[in-house]
N, C-alpha and C positions, 0 to 999 in steps of 0.2 A: 504493500500500500504506500509506504514511504517513497519507494522508488518511482511509483506511478505519479505521486505528487510532485516529486522533483522534476520528472519528465515534463509534466504539464506546466510547471513554473518556468522551466527552461524554454519551452515552446512559446509561452506568453512573452517572455523576455525577448526572444528572437523576433517574433512578430512585431512587438513594440518598437524594437530598434529599427526594423525595416520601414515601419510607418514614419518614424522620425526622420530616417535617412531620406525617404522619398519626399517628405515635406520640405526638408532643407534644400533639396536639389532645385526646387522651384521658388525658393525664398528670395525676395528682393534684398538689396543691400543698403547700407547707410553710409556711404562715403561722405566726407565733410569738406568744408572749405571750398577751394577752387574745383574740387572733383565732385561736388554735390549733385551735379546734373547727371552723373552716371549711375544713379541708383538702380536702374534696371539692366545694367550691363551683366551679361551672363558669366559672372565671376565664379560661379560654382563649377564651371568648366576650367580645370586647372591649366589647360594649354592656351587659353585666351590670352592674346598679347596686347590688344588695344581695345578700348571702349570708344563708342561713337554716340554722339547726341547731336542731332541736327534739327533746327527749327526753320521752316520756310514760312515767312510771314507775308510774302507777296508773290505775285506771278500770275499765271493764267494757263488754262487749257483750252485749246481750240479743237473741237471735234467736228469735222465736216463744216457745217454752216454755223455752228454755235460756238461762241467764246464764253467761257466761264471764268471770271476773275477769282483769284485766291483772296478771299476776304477774311477767312478764319485760319489761323496758323496750323500747319501740318507738321507733326513730329516724326522723325525717323530715329530709332535707337537700337543698340545692340552691341556686338563686339566682333572682332575678326582675328584671324590667325593665318599663318602660311606665308608663302612667297609672294612678293609684290604683284607678280603677273598671274598668280593663282590663289588669290585670297579666298578664304571661306568665311562667310558672314553668318553669325549665329544670332538668333532673335532675342528680343528682350525677355527678361525673366518672367514678366507678367503677361507675355504674349502680345503686348501692344507695340509691336515692332514698327508698324506704320499706322499712325493714328487714323481712325475712321472719322475724319472731320468733314462734315457736310458743308457744301458751298451752294448758295442760292444761284439758280440758273436765271439770268436776266430775262424777263419777259415770260418766264414759265412755259407752259405747254403752248400757249398761243404765240409766243415770241413778241408780245406787245411791250414796248418800252416808251417812256416819255420822250418827245422830241428834244434834241439837245439845245434848241433855242429857247426852251422854257427856262424860267428862273430856277436856279439850283435847288432851292428848298421845295419847289413844286414838283420838280423831277423826282426827288427823293420820296416825297409823299406818294406820288402816283405809282412809282416802281414798287414801293413797299406794299401797296394795296394789291398789286398783281402777285408779288412773291409770297405774300402771306395768305392769299386767297385760295379758292378751290383749284385754280389752275397753276398755282405756284409749284415749282419743282426744285429739289435739291440734288446735287451730284456729289457722290462720295467715291474717292479713289480707294480701292481695297486691294491689299496685297494678296496674290495667289500663292498657293503652296504653303508649307509649314511657316507659322509665325513664331514658333519656339524651336530651339535646337537649330540644326543646320537648315538654312533657308535657301531659296532660289535667287536671292539678291546677289548681284555681281558688283564688286567694288574693286577699282583699280586706282590706288593712291598715286601711282606714277603719272597716269594720264590726268588725274585731277590736278596735280601740282604743275605739270608742264602744259596743261591746257590743250590736250590732243586726245583724239579717240574717245571711247566710252569710259567715263569715270564711275558711273552708277547705273546699273541695269535693274529694272524693276518689272516683273511680270504682274500685271494688275487687271482688274475689271472695274468698270465704272457703274456704280449703283445709282439708278435714277429713282427717286422716291416721291410719290404723289398719291393722293387718294384714288385717282383714276388708274394709275399705273400699277398699284398694288405694291407689295413688299419684295417682289422678286424680279424686278425689271433691271436688266444689266446690258451694258455694251461690253462684250467680251465674256469669256468663260474659261474654265480650266482647260478645255480642249482647244480653245481659240483665244488665247490671252491678248490683251493690249500690251505689247512689249515696249516699254519705255527705256531707251538707251540714252541717258543724259550725258552731256559733255560740257566741260568748262571751256572748250574751244569752239570750233565751228560745227554746226549740224544743220544741213540744208541752208536756208536763208538766215538762220539765227547764229548769233555769236555769244558765247558765254564768258564766264570769268571765274577764276579760282578765288578771287577776292583778295583782301589784305591779310597776310599771314603774320600772326604774332605767337610768341612762345613764352612760357614761364621761365624763370632763371635756370631751372634744372632740365629744361626741354622734355619734361614728362607730360606736358599738355600743350597741344597746338590748337589755335583758333583761327578759322578762316571767316572773316567778317565781310559782309557785302558780296558774297559769292553769288554766281548766277549759273544754274544748271539748265541746259536747253536741249530739246529734242525736236528738230524740225522734220524728222524723217519717218516717224512711226505711222503704222497703218491702223485704222480703226475698223473692226469687224461690225457686223450687224447686231441688232438687239435680240434679246431672248427673255421670255418670261413676263413681258409687259402686258398688263391687263388680265392676268390670271387665266381663267377659262376662255376669255375672249382674246387671248394673245394672237390668234390667227387674224384678228382684225386690227388690234392695237399695235402690234409689232410693226407692220408696214407703215402705219400712220406716224409712229415715233421716228422710224428710219427716214421718212420723207421730211420730217421737221428738222432732224439733225443733219441729214445729208450723209448717212452711212448706209452701207459700207463705204469707206473712204480710204483711198490708197496713199502710199507714202508721198510726202510733199504737200498734202492737202490738210494736214493736221499739225499741231504744234503744242509743246508743253514747256513752260518756264517756271522754275522755282528759284526764288531769291530769298536769302537769309543768311544764317550763321551755322557753321559746322564746327564741332569741337571733337577732338580726338585725344584720349588720355591713355597713358601707359598703364596697363592693367595692374602691374605690381605697385605702382604709386597710388592707384585708386584703392586697392586693398589696404595699403598701409595707412590711408587716411581714415579708415573706419574706426 
């Protein structure tokens, strides 16, 4: 009987330790000081070399005939390891690797906006009525593939610094949300993603910039301020899931309004903001 109790106690202890271990693997961290922005860096992965935190506070997406300005900040965070030409990007500990930040689509479904010759305050009042009304639509860029662990994000720090080629690759879909469109209306899908290949150099008719680089005294944290990531070459596929059971009617309507499918050269994406990179060992040491 005593042996049986010992075995049961031992089993409970093992299971308990496994639960604690699995919980700690997904736990966020609490770096301090200049490294405080890296709280969701995947530091539980011992091989992570650098943490990344980027906030795009302005920019725009043009999909076919529609341009959506970036009015609400979008955050990208995680960490990376490996060789500069073959970096592996691991997602945020809480899974919010690319924030799902909704952006209002000017003019909504009907594409109606105030004439630019109207006084500014009247333009704002009128456009808000459309965007907040029944025809108002929001667009949210959502990352495809795993958002925790190894992601499909491609990062090339050499290209970023020297302003050439693809610096940041993101496979995404664009979620269009509206009472009429339903909750599952997208441009792009897992099988046919919108592949954004951002450059700090030239991409189609657009020109980006790495921004102004500053470093802390120990060079354990780099900050690119005023950077501009551009993609003037991505292709936009058609829509799917718009209108629920009436998608066979609504999908073609939305595609005609947006002007999709739309080939390379007819779409553009611009992200402007600040990117921070911190050495993982220094981030850990700050906790």
